[in-house]
C-alpha positions in Angstrom: -34.9 2.2 -140.6 -37.1 5.3 -140.7 -40.1 3.3 -142.1 -39.8 0.6 -139.4 -39.8 3.2 -136.7 -42.8 4.9 -138.2 -44.7 1.6 -138.3 -43.7 0.9 -134.7 -44.8 4.3 -133.6 -48.1 4.0 -135.4 -48.7 0.6 -133.8 -48.2 2.2 -130.3 -50.7 4.9 -131.2 -53.3 2.3 -132.3 -52.7 0.3 -129.1 -53.2 3.4 -126.9 -56.4 4.3 -128.9 -57.9 0.8 -128.6 -57.0 0.2 -124.9 -57.8 3.8 -124.0 -61.5 3.3 -124.9 -61.7 1.3 -121.6 -59.9 3.9 -119.5 -61.8 6.3 -117.3 -61.0 9.1 -114.9 -61.7 8.6 -111.2 -62.4 11.7 -109.1 -62.3 10.3 -105.5 -60.0 12.7 -103.8 -59.5 16.5 -103.5 -56.2 16.5 -105.3 -55.4 15.2 -108.8 -57.8 12.5 -110.0 -56.7 9.0 -110.7 -57.6 6.4 -113.3 -59.9 3.4 -113.6 -60.7 0.7 -116.0 -64.1 -0.5 -117.4 -64.7 -3.9 -116.0 -68.1 -4.5 -117.6 -70.2 -2.7 -120.2 -73.0 -2.0 -117.7 -71.0 0.5 -115.7 -68.7 -1.5 -113.3 -65.3 0.2 -112.9 -62.2 -1.2 -111.4 -59.7 1.2 -109.8 -57.1 1.6 -107.1 -58.4 1.7 -103.6 -56.1 4.4 -102.4 -57.7 6.9 -104.8 -61.0 6.9 -102.8 -60.5 9.4 -100.1 -64.0 10.9 -99.9 -67.6 9.6 -100.1 -68.6 11.5 -103.2 -66.9 9.8 -106.2 -67.3 10.7 -109.8 -66.1 9.0 -113.0 -65.1 10.7 -116.2 -66.1 8.4 -119.1 -64.2 8.0 -122.4 -66.9 10.0 -124.2 -66.4 13.0 -121.9 -69.5 12.5 -119.7 -69.0 12.7 -116.0 -71.3 10.5 -113.8 -71.6 9.8 -110.1 -70.3 6.5 -108.9 -71.2 4.2 -106.0 -68.5 2.3 -104.2 -69.4 -1.4 -104.4 -66.5 -2.7 -102.4 -62.9 -2.1 -101.5 -59.9 -4.2 -100.7 -57.0 -2.1 -99.4 -54.9 -5.3 -99.1 -54.4 -5.5 -102.9 -55.2 -1.8 -103.5 -58.4 -2.5 -105.6 -61.9 -1.1 -105.5 -65.0 -1.6 -107.6 -67.3 1.3 -108.5 -70.8 1.2 -110.0 -71.9 3.9 -112.4 -75.2 4.3 -114.3 -73.4 4.2 -117.6 -74.2 1.6 -120.2 -72.6 0.5 -123.4 -69.0 0.9 -122.1 -66.2 -1.1 -123.7 -64.8 -3.6 -121.2 -61.1 -4.2 -121.1 -59.6 -7.3 -122.7 -57.4 -8.9 -120.1 -54.2 -11.0 -120.6 -53.0 -13.6 -118.2 -49.7 -12.8 -116.5 -48.2 -16.1 -117.7 -48.1 -14.6 -121.2 -45.7 -11.9 -120.1 -41.9 -12.2 -120.2 -39.2 -10.1 -118.6 -38.0 -7.5 -121.1 -41.3 -7.4 -123.0 -42.7 -4.0 -124.0 -45.6 -2.6 -122.0 -47.6 0.6 -122.0 -49.0 2.3 -118.9 -52.1 4.4 -119.5 -53.8 7.0 -117.3 -56.6 9.4 -117.6 -56.1 11.9 -114.8 -57.6 14.6 -117.1 -59.9 14.5 -120.1 -57.4 12.8 -122.3 -55.6 9.4 -122.1 -51.9 9.7 -121.3 -49.3 6.9 -122.0 -45.8 5.9 -121.1 -43.7 3.1 -122.5 -41.5 0.6 -120.6 -40.6 -3.0 -120.2 -41.4 -5.8 -117.7 -38.6 -5.6 -115.2 -39.4 -8.6 -113.0 -41.9 -11.6 -112.8 -42.2 -13.9 -109.9 -44.7 -16.0 -108.0 -47.4 -15.0 -105.6 -46.6 -12.5 -102.9 -48.2 -10.8 -99.9 -48.5 -7.0 -99.7 -47.7 -5.0 -96.5 -51.4 -4.7 -95.8 -52.0 -8.5 -95.9 -53.4 -9.0 -99.4 -52.2 -11.8 -101.6 -51.4 -11.2 -105.2 -51.1 -14.2 -107.4 -48.0 -13.0 -109.4 -45.3 -10.4 -108.8 -45.4 -8.0 -111.8 -42.9 -5.2 -111.8 -42.2 -2.8 -114.7 -40.0 0.3 -115.3 -42.8 2.5 -116.5 -42.9 5.9 -115.0 -45.9 6.2 -112.8 -46.9 9.8 -113.5 -49.3 11.4 -111.0 -52.8 10.1 -111.6 -51.8 6.9 -113.4 -52.7 4.6 -110.5 -55.7 2.5 -111.2 -54.9 2.6 -114.9 -54.0 -0.4 -117.1 -50.7 -2.0 -118.0 -51.0 -2.9 -121.6 -49.0 -5.7 -123.3 -47.7 -5.8 -126.9 -51.0 -7.4 -128.1 -53.1 -4.5 -126.7 -54.5 -6.6 -123.8 -54.5 -5.5 -120.2 -51.8 -7.3 -118.3 -52.5 -5.6 -114.9 -53.8 -2.6 -113.0 -51.0 -0.2 -112.1 -50.6 0.9 -108.5 -48.2 3.3 -106.8 -49.3 2.3 -103.3 -48.5 -1.5 -103.1 -44.8 -0.8 -102.6 -43.8 2.8 -102.7 -40.9 3.5 -105.1 -41.7 0.5 -107.4 -44.0 0.3 -110.4 -46.2 -2.7 -109.7 -49.3 -4.0 -111.3 -52.1 -6.3 -110.0 -52.5 -9.1 -112.6 -55.7 -10.4 -114.1 -56.2 -13.4 -111.8 -56.1 -11.4 -108.7 -58.2 -8.6 -110.2 -60.8 -11.2 -111.2 -61.0 -12.9 -107.9 -61.1 -9.6 -106.0 -63.9 -8.2 -108.2 -66.0 -11.4 -107.7 -65.6 -11.2 -103.9 -66.4 -7.5 -103.7 -69.5 -7.9 -105.8 -70.7 -10.8 -103.6 -69.7 -9.5 -100.2 -68.6 -5.8 -100.5 -65.3 -6.5 -98.8 -62.5 -9.1 -98.4 -62.4 -10.4 -94.9 -59.0 -10.6 -93.2 -58.2 -11.7 -89.6 -57.0 -9.2 -87.0 -55.3 -9.5 -83.7 -54.6 -5.9 -82.8 -50.9 -6.2 -82.2 -47.6 -4.6 -83.3 -44.7 -7.0 -83.6 -41.3 -7.6 -85.0 -39.4 -10.8 -85.7 -36.7 -11.8 -83.2 -34.3 -14.7 -82.9 -35.1 -17.2 -80.1 -32.5 -18.2 -77.5 -30.9 -21.6 -78.1 -32.8 -23.4 -75.3 -36.1 -22.2 -76.7 -35.1 -23.1 -80.3 -34.7 -26.6 -79.1 -38.0 -26.5 -77.2 -40.1 -25.0 -80.1 -38.2 -26.4 -83.1 -38.0 -22.9 -84.7 -35.4 -20.2 -84.7 -37.6 -17.0 -84.6 -40.8 -15.6 -83.2 -42.7 -12.3 -83.1 -42.0 -10.0 -80.2 -45.1 -8.0 -79.3 -44.3 -4.3 -79.2 -47.9 -3.2 -78.9 -51.2 -4.8 -77.8 -54.3 -2.8 -78.7 -56.5 -2.2 -75.6 -59.6 -4.2 -75.9 -58.4 -5.9 -79.1 -58.6 -9.7 -79.9 -55.0 -10.3 -78.6 -55.6 -8.5 -75.3 -58.9 -10.3 -74.8 -57.1 -13.6 -75.4 -54.5 -12.9 -72.7 -51.5 -11.8 -74.8 -49.3 -9.2 -73.2 -46.8 -6.6 -74.3 -43.4 -8.3 -74.3 -44.7 -11.8 -75.2 -43.1 -13.5 -78.1 -45.6 -15.2 -80.3 -44.3 -18.6 -81.4 -47.2 -20.3 -83.1 -50.8 -19.3 -84.0 -53.4 -21.9 -85.0 -50.6 -24.5 -85.1 -48.5 -22.5 -87.5 -45.0 -21.2 -86.7 -44.8 -17.4 -86.5 -41.2 -16.5 -87.6 -42.2 -13.3 -89.5 -44.9 -10.7 -90.0 -45.4 -12.0 -93.5 -46.3 -15.5 -92.1 -48.7 -13.9 -89.5 -50.5 -12.0 -92.3 -50.7 -15.2 -94.4 -52.3 -17.2 -91.5 -54.8 -14.5 -90.7 -57.2 -15.3 -93.6 -60.8 -14.5 -93.6 -61.7 -18.0 -92.7 -60.3 -17.5 -89.2 -62.5 -14.4 -88.4 -64.6 -15.2 -85.3 -62.9 -18.5 -84.7 -61.1 -19.4 -81.5 -57.5 -20.4 -82.2 -54.6 -21.6 -80.1 -51.6 -19.3 -79.6 -48.3 -20.2 -78.0 -46.1 -17.5 -76.6 -42.9 -17.1 -74.7 -43.4 -15.2 -71.4 -40.7 -14.8 -68.8 -38.5 -17.4 -70.6 -41.2 -20.1 -70.5 -43.7 -21.3 -73.0 -47.4 -20.5 -72.4 -50.5 -21.7 -74.3 -53.4 -19.4 -74.8 -56.6 -19.3 -76.8 -58.0 -16.2 -78.5 -60.8 -15.3 -80.9 -59.6 -13.7 -84.2 -61.2 -10.4 -85.1 -61.8 -8.8 -88.5 -59.4 -6.2 -89.8 -61.2 -2.8 -89.8 
């Protein structure tokens, strides 16, 4: 038994050492630094967007050097950001597809909030299909673990039993849960940020909550719920399109609006600048409007 435990322990040590060669420190806020991951050998770094609270960002490399970093692009919706450093010859992370993971499988979370790599061991707690974050970003697979997200671990890798990167850890996607952004979402986000510097998302400038519709309006609309407008931003796309505080949004661009999640799903980047139809309930009656979708700041 003792020999097997020793072998297992040594395997973990080797995994941390190998994966840690791609883990960097990200100094993008005045408090404790966070972590990042080498995306490419020519200096691209992937990290958590919420770590970037100031303009001057520095990256601590695995060899101990500290270099200035330029923000290439940010996507708060999935809590990812891409940095560019002048470093060369870095070791890119080897990624694993989320489909290779199983609930109960061992994983390591790595961080480098200081000069040295830190690690914690856990298991995959839950796997599910794609989901939408509270900020409107879409992540291709739900990946939850029980690893302890120590301060500064955000932006660091989740490492599977083969030593590959299963995801990028984030403490900001859903507070209180240890979630990771898997490879497919990371790859798509990086490609978009490199090409455009941002991920476009539609914006109406409203605050709303889901409400049940009266029976008569259920029959008229063919749906049971809508979104009651609790706030309409002055001068925003919704106000310019004629939406008023107290309206209940029933459909947008022909899609039913039973929840905030559905609204965020519909407001994709392809709608920015386009005129779309909106149907609301106002004073107990249905009213059709048209508005131009803005871009989320």
